[in-house]
C-alpha positions as CSV (number, residue, x, y, z in Angstrom):
1,M,7.3,-98.9,8.7
2,T,10.1,-96.6,9.8
3,V,9.1,-93.1,10.6
4,A,11.1,-90.4,8.8
5,S,12.3,-88.8,12.0
6,D,13.8,-92.1,13.2
7,R,16.1,-92.4,10.2
8,P,19.8,-91.7,10.9
9,E,20.8,-88.3,9.7
10,P,22.9,-88.1,6.5
11,R,26.6,-88.0,7.2
12,A,27.0,-84.5,5.9
13,S,24.4,-83.1,8.3
14,R,25.8,-84.9,11.2
15,R,29.3,-83.5,10.6
16,A,30.4,-81.0,13.2
17,R,30.0,-77.5,11.9
18,G,33.0,-75.1,12.0
19,P,32.9,-71.7,13.7
20,W,32.0,-70.2,10.4
21,G,28.6,-71.9,10.2
22,E,27.4,-73.9,7.1
23,R,30.2,-73.0,4.7
24,A,33.7,-71.7,5.1
25,G,34.9,-68.7,3.2
26,R,38.4,-68.0,2.1
27,A,39.1,-65.9,5.2
28,D,37.9,-68.8,7.4
29,V,40.3,-71.2,5.7
30,V,43.2,-68.8,6.1
31,I,42.5,-68.2,9.8
32,T,42.3,-72.0,10.4
33,L,45.6,-72.6,8.5
34,L,47.3,-69.8,10.5
35,I,46.1,-71.2,13.8
36,G,47.4,-74.6,12.7
37,L,50.7,-72.9,11.8
38,Y,50.8,-71.4,15.3
39,V,50.4,-74.8,16.9
40,A,53.0,-76.4,14.6
41,Y,55.5,-73.5,15.2
42,S,55.0,-73.9,19.0
43,F,55.9,-77.6,18.8
44,V,58.8,-77.1,16.5
45,T,60.4,-74.3,18.6
46,W,59.9,-76.2,21.9
47,P,62.9,-78.5,21.5
48,L,65.1,-75.5,20.3
49,T,65.2,-74.1,23.8
50,P,67.6,-76.7,25.2
51,A,69.5,-76.9,22.0
52,L,70.2,-73.2,21.6
53,I,70.0,-71.6,25.1
54,G,73.6,-72.4,26.0
55,T,75.2,-71.4,22.7
56,H,72.8,-69.1,20.7
57,P,70.4,-67.5,23.1
58,L,70.0,-64.4,20.9
59,L,68.8,-66.6,18.0
60,L,66.5,-68.4,20.3
61,E,65.0,-65.1,21.5
62,I,64.4,-64.0,17.9
63,I,62.7,-67.2,16.7
64,G,61.3,-68.7,19.9
65,S,60.0,-66.1,22.3
66,S,61.7,-68.0,25.2
67,T,61.7,-66.3,28.6
68,L,64.9,-68.1,29.5
69,A,66.5,-66.7,26.3
70,E,65.3,-63.2,27.2
71,V,66.9,-63.4,30.6
72,T,70.2,-64.7,29.0
73,V,70.3,-62.0,26.3
74,G,69.6,-59.4,29.0
75,A,72.6,-60.7,30.9
76,Q,74.7,-60.6,27.7
77,S,73.8,-57.0,27.2
78,R,75.2,-56.3,30.7
79,L,78.5,-57.8,29.4
80,G,78.5,-55.4,26.5
81,E,77.6,-57.9,23.7
82,L,74.6,-55.8,22.5
83,P,72.6,-52.7,23.7
84,L,69.9,-53.2,26.2
85,W,67.3,-51.7,23.9
86,A,68.2,-54.2,21.2
87,A,67.9,-57.1,23.7
88,I,64.3,-55.9,24.4
89,A,63.3,-55.1,20.8
90,L,64.5,-58.4,19.3
91,A,62.2,-60.3,21.6
92,V,59.1,-58.5,20.6
93,P,58.3,-59.8,17.1
94,S,58.4,-63.5,18.0
95,T,56.3,-62.8,21.1
96,M,53.4,-61.2,19.3
97,M,53.8,-62.9,16.0
98,F,50.5,-64.7,16.0
99,D,48.4,-62.5,18.3
100,W,46.6,-60.8,15.4
101,V,45.5,-64.1,14.1
102,F,43.4,-64.7,17.2
103,W,42.1,-61.1,17.1
104,W,41.0,-61.9,13.5
105,A,39.3,-65.2,14.6
106,G,37.3,-63.3,17.2
107,R,36.4,-60.6,14.7
108,R,35.4,-63.1,12.1
109,W,33.8,-65.9,14.1
110,G,32.5,-64.0,17.2
111,D,31.6,-66.2,20.2
112,H,32.3,-69.3,18.1
113,A,36.0,-68.5,18.2
114,L,35.9,-68.8,22.0
115,H,34.2,-72.1,21.8
116,V,37.0,-73.4,19.5
117,M,39.7,-72.1,21.9
118,L,38.0,-73.6,25.0
119,G,37.5,-77.0,23.5
120,R,34.4,-79.1,22.6
121,D,33.5,-80.8,25.9
122,T,30.0,-81.9,25.2
123,S,29.1,-83.0,28.8
124,P,26.6,-80.8,30.6
125,R,29.2,-79.8,33.1
126,G,31.8,-79.1,30.4
127,R,29.3,-76.9,28.5
128,A,28.3,-75.0,31.6
129,R,31.9,-74.3,32.5
130,R,32.7,-73.2,29.0
131,E,29.7,-70.9,28.8
132,A,30.7,-69.4,32.1
133,R,34.2,-68.7,31.0
134,I,33.0,-67.1,27.7
135,A,30.6,-64.9,29.6
136,R,33.4,-63.8,31.9
137,L,35.7,-63.0,29.0
138,E,33.1,-61.0,27.3
139,R,32.5,-59.0,30.5
140,W,36.2,-58.4,30.8
141,A,36.4,-57.2,27.2
142,G,33.5,-54.8,27.8
143,R,34.7,-53.6,31.2
144,F,38.5,-53.2,30.6
145,G,38.5,-52.8,26.9
146,P,41.9,-51.7,25.6
147,A,43.5,-52.2,29.0
148,A,42.8,-56.0,28.9
149,V,45.0,-56.3,25.8
150,V,47.8,-54.3,27.4
151,L,47.7,-56.3,30.6
152,A,47.0,-59.6,28.8
153,Y,50.2,-61.3,30.1
154,Y,49.4,-60.4,33.7
155,L,45.7,-61.3,33.8
156,P,44.7,-64.8,35.1
157,V,43.4,-65.8,31.7
158,P,45.3,-67.1,28.6
159,S,46.3,-64.1,26.6
160,L,45.1,-65.7,23.4
161,L,41.5,-65.7,24.7
162,I,41.8,-62.0,25.5
163,Y,42.9,-61.4,21.9
164,V,39.9,-63.3,20.6
165,A,37.7,-61.3,22.9
166,A,39.2,-58.1,21.6
167,G,38.3,-59.1,18.1
168,L,34.7,-60.0,18.9
169,S,34.4,-56.6,20.6
170,E,35.0,-55.1,17.2
171,M,38.3,-53.4,18.2
172,R,40.1,-52.2,15.1
173,L,43.2,-54.0,13.9
174,R,45.4,-50.9,14.1
175,T,44.2,-50.2,17.7
176,F,44.8,-53.9,18.6
177,L,48.3,-53.9,17.2
178,V,49.3,-50.8,19.1
179,L,47.9,-52.1,22.4
180,D,49.4,-55.5,21.8
181,L,52.8,-53.9,21.2
182,L,52.6,-52.0,24.4
183,G,51.5,-55.1,26.3
184,T,54.3,-57.2,24.8
185,L,56.9,-54.5,25.8
186,L,55.4,-54.4,29.3
187,W,56.0,-58.2,29.5
188,V,59.4,-58.5,27.8
189,A,61.2,-55.5,29.1
190,P,61.1,-56.5,32.8
191,I,62.4,-60.0,31.9
192,V,65.3,-58.7,29.9
193,V,66.1,-56.1,32.5
194,L,66.1,-58.8,35.1
195,G,68.8,-60.7,33.1
196,Y,70.7,-57.4,32.8
197,A,70.6,-56.9,36.5
198,I,72.0,-60.4,37.2
199,G,74.7,-60.3,34.6
200,Q,77.4,-63.0,34.3
201,P,75.9,-65.3,36.9
202,A,72.8,-65.7,34.7
203,V,75.0,-66.6,31.7
204,D,76.9,-69.2,33.7
205,V,73.7,-70.8,35.2
206,V,72.0,-70.9,31.8
207,G,75.0,-72.6,30.2
208,R,74.7,-75.4,32.7
209,I,70.9,-75.6,32.3
210,G,71.3,-75.8,28.6
211,H,73.6,-78.8,28.9
212,Y,71.3,-80.8,31.1
213,S,68.1,-79.6,29.3
214,T,69.4,-81.1,26.1
215,L,69.8,-84.5,27.8
216,L,66.4,-84.2,29.4
217,T,64.7,-83.4,26.1
218,I,66.3,-86.4,24.5
219,A,65.1,-88.6,27.4
220,V,61.5,-87.2,27.1
221,V,61.4,-87.7,23.4
222,A,62.7,-91.3,23.8
223,V,60.0,-92.0,26.5
224,V,57.2,-90.6,24.2
225,I,58.4,-92.7,21.3
226,G,58.5,-95.7,23.5
227,I,55.0,-95.2,24.8
228,Q,53.6,-94.7,21.3
229,G,55.3,-97.8,20.1
230,R,54.0,-99.8,23.0
231,R,50.4,-98.6,22.3
232,R,50.7,-99.5,18.6
233,R,51.9,-103.0,19.5
234,R,49.0,-103.5,21.9
235,G,46.6,-102.3,19.2
236,T,47.9,-104.9,16.7
237,T,47.7,-107.8,19.1
């Protein structure tokens, strides 16, 4: 006779829970969709860098938050194509576009948001490493507080994790947005000013890079498609 505890769990109870616990609310669904949109947006804008950097760097800066585009637009401002302040300001929205989503995830899900961001390695070593990183992030959030958000791009931790930690520390959204704006300007402005200082040589170099980057991107895509096709053929044989 089979003991009840030896029976396999129902499929519903064995299903991995989300960071929201037993049941997702409307806010949880919205956060999840926005994080998915962030991932999709990152993948979509990645091939735009070689396609636009040589011809439309300003458009790339506006939609793609590309460091190379920021340098190029800064160089173009040196040539009188637009004011320096505009070259800096136009890079800010795309750079901080999704930051508040990760703040919201931390505010809504607490520590579980950090577990989602750091992955689901279930090995003992993976769990220990993840817990150590979470503890370190929480200490940083408590010790540095607002300064961690302002210096997020310069700290040796992915900035998105710092935004999550800011959310779980119960920082207000208005405060977070002001600090995030300051941190974004602190990151973007030196990059654009660097391009401004270089001037025409930066524009010339980027034009050449853009030409070869397009060919490199096409080659990488072709290789990825070839690898995927080869794996599928192996799977069917």
